C-alpha positions in Angstrom: 23.3 -5.1 -3.5 23.1 -8.8 -4.3 23.2 -11.3 -1.5 26.5 -13.2 -1.0 24.8 -16.0 0.8 22.0 -18.3 0.1 18.3 -17.2 0.1 17.2 -16.7 3.6 13.7 -15.2 2.9 11.3 -16.2 5.7 7.9 -15.1 6.7 7.3 -14.5 10.4 6.1 -17.8 11.9 6.1 -19.5 8.5 6.0 -23.1 9.8 2.4 -23.8 8.8 1.5 -27.5 8.5 -0.7 -28.9 5.8 -3.7 -29.3 8.0 -3.6 -25.6 8.9 -3.3 -24.6 5.3 -6.3 -26.8 4.3 -8.4 -25.3 7.1 -7.4 -21.7 6.1 -8.2 -22.3 2.4 -11.8 -23.2 3.4 -12.2 -19.7 4.7 -12.3 -16.4 2.8 -9.2 -14.4 2.2 -9.4 -10.7 3.1 -7.4 -8.5 0.9 -6.8 -5.0 2.4 -6.2 -2.9 -0.7 -4.3 0.1 0.3 -4.7 2.8 -2.4 -1.9 3.2 -5.0 -0.2 -0.1 -4.3 -1.1 -2.1 -7.5 -4.0 -3.6 -5.6 -6.4 -3.8 -8.5 -4.0 -6.1 -10.3 -3.5 -8.3 -7.2 -7.2 -8.7 -6.5 -8.8 -8.8 -10.0 -6.3 -11.1 -11.8 -4.8 -13.2 -9.1 -6.9 -13.6 -5.9 -10.1 -13.7 -7.9 -8.7 -16.5 -10.2 -7.6 -18.9 -7.5 -9.6 -22.1 -7.6 -11.5 -23.0 -4.4 -10.6 -19.7 -2.8 -13.0 -16.9 -2.0 -11.5 -13.5 -1.6 -13.0 -10.3 -0.4 -11.5 -6.9 -1.0 -11.4 -4.1 1.6 -10.8 -0.7 0.0 -11.1 2.8 1.4 -12.4 1.4 4.6 -10.6 0.5 7.8 -9.9 -3.1 9.0 -11.6 -3.9 12.3 -11.4 -6.5 15.0 -14.3 -8.5 13.7 -12.8 -8.8 10.3 -9.6 -10.1 11.8 -11.6 -12.9 13.5 -13.7 -13.7 10.4 -11.0 -13.9 7.7 -7.8 -15.9 7.3 -5.4 -15.2 5.8 -5.3 -11.4 5.6 -3.2 -9.9 2.8 -2.2 -6.2 3.0 -0.7 -4.4 0.0 1.7 -1.6 0.8 4.1 0.8 -0.9 6.9 3.1 0.2 4.9 6.1 1.7 6.8 8.7 -0.4 6.1 6.9 -3.6 2.5 6.3 -2.6 1.9 10.0 -1.8 3.4 11.0 -5.2 1.2 8.4 -7.0 -1.9 9.5 -5.2 -1.1 13.2 -6.1 -0.8 12.2 -9.8 -3.9 9.9 -9.8 -6.3 12.8 -9.7 -4.3 15.7 -11.0 -6.5 17.5 -13.6 -3.5 18.3 -15.9 -1.8 14.9 -15.9 -2.5 12.6 -18.8 -4.3 9.5 -17.8 -5.2 10.8 -14.3 -8.6 10.1 -12.7 -9.5 13.8 -12.6 -13.1 12.9 -13.4 -13.5 11.3 -10.0 -12.1 14.3 -8.2 -14.5 15.8 -5.7 -15.1 19.5 -5.9 -13.3 20.1 -2.6 -10.0 18.9 -4.1 -9.9 21.8 -6.6 -8.3 24.3 -4.0 -5.6 21.7 -3.3 -4.4 21.5 -6.9 -4.6 25.3 -7.2 -2.3 25.6 -4.3 -0.1 22.6 -5.3 0.0 22.6 -9.2 3.3 20.7 -9.1 4.9 18.2 -6.8 7.7 20.6 -6.1 5.1 23.2 -4.9 3.3 20.6 -2.9 6.5 19.8 -1.0 7.1 23.5 -0.3 3.6 24.4 1.0 3.4 21.4 3.3 5.8 23.3 5.6 4.2 26.7 5.2 2.8 28.5 8.3 -0.7 27.8 9.4 -1.3 31.4 8.6 -1.2 30.6 4.9 -4.3 29.1 3.3 -2.3 26.8 1.1 -0.3 25.4 3.9 -3.5 24.4 5.8 -5.1 23.0 2.6 -2.0 20.9 1.7 -1.7 19.4 5.2 -5.5 18.8 5.5 -5.6 16.8 2.3 -2.4 14.7 2.7 -2.6 11.2 4.1 -4.9 11.7 7.0 -7.4 9.2 8.5 -10.5 11.0 7.1 -13.6 10.2 5.1 -12.6 9.1 1.6 -12.5 11.9 -1.0 -9.5 10.9 -2.9 -6.5 8.5 -2.5 -4.3 11.4 -1.3 -6.6 11.7 1.7 -6.0 8.3 3.3 -3.0 7.2 5.4 -2.3 3.6 6.4 -4.4 3.9 9.5 -7.4 4.6 7.3 -7.0 1.1 5.9 -5.3 -0.9 8.6 -6.5 0.9 11.8 -4.3 2.0 14.6 -2.1 0.3 17.1 -5.0 -1.7 18.6 -5.7 -3.4 15.2 -1.9 -4.1 14.7 -1.9 -5.8 18.1 -4.9 -8.0 17.1 -3.1 -8.9 13.9 0.0 -9.9 15.8 -2.0 -12.6 17.6 -2.7 -14.1 14.1 0.8 -13.3 12.7 1.2 -16.4 10.6 -2.0 -15.6 8.8 -1.1 -12.0 7.9 0.9 -11.3 4.7 2.4 -8.0 3.4 2.8 -7.5 -0.3 5.0 -4.5 -1.2 4.6 -2.8 -4.5 8.4 -2.7 -4.8 8.7 -6.5 -4.5 5.2 -7.3 -5.6 6.0 -10.4 -7.7 8.2 -12.1 -5.2 6.0 -11.2 -2.2 2.9 -12.5 -3.9 4.6 -15.7 -5.0 6.1 -16.3 -1.6 2.6 -16.0 -0.1 1.2 -18.3 -2.7 3.9 -20.8 -2.0 3.3 -20.8 1.8 -0.4 -21.1 1.3 -0.1 -23.7 -1.4 -2.0 -21.7 -3.9 -1.6 -22.8 -7.5 -0.9 -19.4 -9.0 2.2 -17.4 -10.0 2.4 -13.6 -10.3 4.4 -12.4 -13.3 4.9 -8.7 -13.9 5.4 -9.2 -17.6 2.0 -11.0 -17.8 -0.8 -9.5 -20.0 -2.8 -9.6 -16.8 -0.5 -7.2 -15.1 -1.8 -3.6 -15.2 1.1 -1.9 -13.4 -0.9 1.3 -13.5 0.5 2.3 -10.1 4.1 2.1 -11.5 3.7 3.4 -15.1 4.8 6.9 -15.8 2.9 9.2 -18.2 4.7 11.2 -20.8 3.9 14.6 -19.1 4.7 13.6 -15.5 6.9 15.9 -13.5 10.3 14.5 -12.5 10.5 14.5 -8.7 13.7 15.9 -7.3 15.6 14.4 -4.4 14.9 17.6 -2.4 11.1 17.2 -2.9 11.2 13.6 -1.9 13.1 14.5 1.2 10.4 17.1 2.1 7.7 14.4 1.6 9.6 12.0 3.8 10.0 14.6 6.5 6.3 15.3 6.5 5.4 11.6 6.6 7.8 11.1 9.5 6.1 13.9 11.4 2.6 12.5 10.8 3.6 8.9 11.8 3.1 7.4 8.4 6.7 6.2 8.1 6.5 4.6 11.5 3.3 2.7 10.7 4.8 1.5 7.4 7.9 0.3 9.1 5.9 -1.3 11.9 3.8 -3.4 9.5 6.8 -4.4 7.4 8.7 -5.4 10.5 5.9 -7.4 12.1 4.4 -9.1 9.0 6.6 -8.6 6.0 9.1 -10.9 4.3 12.7 -10.6 5.4 14.9 -9.5 2.6 17.8 -11.6 1.4 20.9 -11.6 3.6 23.0 -8.6 2.7 20.4 -7.1 0.3 19.2 -3.5 0.9 15.6 -3.4 2.0 
């Protein structure tokens, strides 16, 4: 719902003075591009077009302690884990129009045979280990494993575990979360704090929005299927990691507004 009070959006430890900003902008920006979060748009059309700012993208590789020391600020794109899992499933599905099936590794074929629809995917996630499809579905779904496809990688595969989060906390005011669901406002808030001369507009011709667009033949996901995905993501710890990163480094929502 809409806020009844004034805008109280704040970034954790936002009070950065001009000298700090000037020093930061002389260094490279590290952009941690979590898969299926609209990251291609953020990096290609915005970070790459900022004058006097050099950005480096980290994609399908984990953030490490040395990177935390070498870069400032660090920007991490994220998305509601249920929506990200659904998007990752669609990204490489061989029967969905506009998917990236041509990039799919041979080992993903058994997964889509077992899980031809999102409804079936939600069902087999909770099948017994005695069933081949149950094992295949769980082994392919948001795990910290070597990259085969977007559906393979959980947040830890990009951000690292609790040790990395602890290191990021020591540099909290130099870490920014950009959520897909609030992409424009989060990016522009970051740009404002860092005094970057760029504005993100979702209606811009530069905005791909491919992570958000629906294809004509996409399956409508039921509430029950979404609940199953959420339960699975809670069991694997993905929801906890998402909530931890948002709490520690995200922008607080407007007073009274649902997050």
